[in-house]
C-alpha positions, -999 to +999 in steps of 0.1 A: -076-027-252-048-026-227-043-058-207-050-052-170-034-070-141-046-075-105-026-058-077-031-058-040-023-026-020-017-030+017-015-002+042+006-014+072+006-003+108+036-004+131+057-036+136+045-036+173+011-048+161+026-082+151+009-104+126-022-082+123-002-053+110-023-049+078-048-020+084-063-018+050-061-040+019-074-031-016-074-052-047-073-032-080-071-039-117-044-017-133-025-015-166+008-020-148+028-017-116+034+020-121-004+027-121-008+006-090+021+023-073+006+058-079-027+046-064-009+031-034+010+064-027-023+083-027-038+058-003-007+060+019-009+098+021-045+096+032-038+068+057-010+089+073-034+117+083-044+118+120-069+091+128-095+089+155-082+056+167-046+042+164-016+059+150-008+068+114+002+042+088+038+031+088+042+016+053+025+007+021+032-022-003+020-033-036+018-071-044+011-084-079-013-112-087+015-138-083+022-127-047+054-109-055+060-075-037+066-050-065+067-018-044+073-009-007+076+024+010+078+033+047+071+067+063+108+071+068+117+068+031+122+100+011+092+109-011+101+107-048 
């Protein structure tokens, strides 16, 4: 059995929103940071679609169980 770690994915709004910039937060169990990053990118793509209220998401980040940011991408970064 593959060991699984806890990761937290956060979808962020614009910096103008101040401290309450986190629009969505999801905690997942994944086999590694790569799996969590793939899931985060899927969530980010959906969050950037036109919304009924508010603007599109500005960034996504993945935080490991220890609280260390292991991935961050903004809408201005090139897609890989």
